[in-house]
N, C-alpha and C positions, 0 to 999 in steps of 0.2 A: 331614841334612832335615829338618824337622815339614813336614806336607801334611796342608793342610788342607779341605774340602770345602765351609765356606764360603769369603767372602776376610775374611780379617785386619784386625780394626780395633786392633789396638796387643798385644808384646807386652814384658812385664816379667822381665827377669831380677833374680835376689838379690840376687850376690856376681860384678857385673862385672870383675873379679880370676882367675875361676874359668871363667867363659862370655863369649863372646863371640854376638850374634846380627845379622843379617843378613841384610833383607831380600832377596827375587830375585825374587819378585812378586810382584801380590794373596793368593795363596794360600800361599804356600811361606814358610820362614825356614829358614837354614841357619844349625846347632848350630854352633860353633867352641869348640873346649875348649882353653883358655890356662894351664891350672897343675891340678894333681891337685888336686882339690878336690870339695865338694860343694856341690849348689848350687839352688834352683828354682826355676824358668817357670814361666811361664803366658798365656796366650793369648785375647783375646777376640776373639771370632765377631763376626760381624757379626750372625748374627742372634739374639745375646747369650748364648750359651753362655759357658763359661769352662773350659778344658784346663789342669790342673793338672799338671807334669811336677816327677819330683823328678832331675834328675841328677847324676849321678857322672863325675868326670874320674879316670881313672888312669895308673899312667906305663902307658909301651906296651909293659910285658915280658908282657905275656899273648899267651898265644898265644890261635887260634881254638877248642877244646877251653872251654879256662878261660872265655873267654868265655861260649861260652855257656852254661855249669854257673853261673856269679857269676847273670846275667842272667834266668835259670830259676828260681833262691832267690830272688832278688829282686823278683821279678813275676809267680811262681807261675802261678795259673792266670787270672789277673786278663788276661790280654794272650793272644792267637797271635803266635808271632814267629822268627824267620825270624834268623841270621846264617852274613855271608860276608866273605871276608877278596881284596880288590881292592889288589893289589902290595901298599903302605903303608897299608892304610885298612882300619877293617874298617865296615863295613855291616851296621846292625839296623833290618829293617823287621820292622813291626806291627801290627797292634789292639787296644787295649785302651777301656776301658768310661769312658766323657765325666764329669765329676764331677759334674755336674749331673744324669742320669739315667739314662732306661735307651737313650742314643743312645752312639754309637758312635766316640772320634776317634781319629785315624790317626799314629800314630809312627813316621816314620824315622829317622836320625842313623847320622851317617857320622863313625869319626873316625880323624887319625891316627894311624898307628904311629911311632914312632920313626925 
């Protein structure tokens, strides 16, 4: 799930075959992985900010520690991130830089494990 501190005006995903976006409130969008692959995601906030994310959907054979290592490798020091497993899902929650300036975007992602 992506949570925004401001209302979301619109969202866009580069590959609808890989990701599906579902608006669940004015400030929340659920990200569903449909197939393995990579796609970009853009979120426009009501205040004019634009947040951009590169999203990778992987096959469900990852264990929790492997997922933590992969996310740390990909994101480095740009975000503060925690990863947990809930039943058959992985949940990653963290904060990262706003693409337009010094603000921070809030990222929450839940991934269904096969």
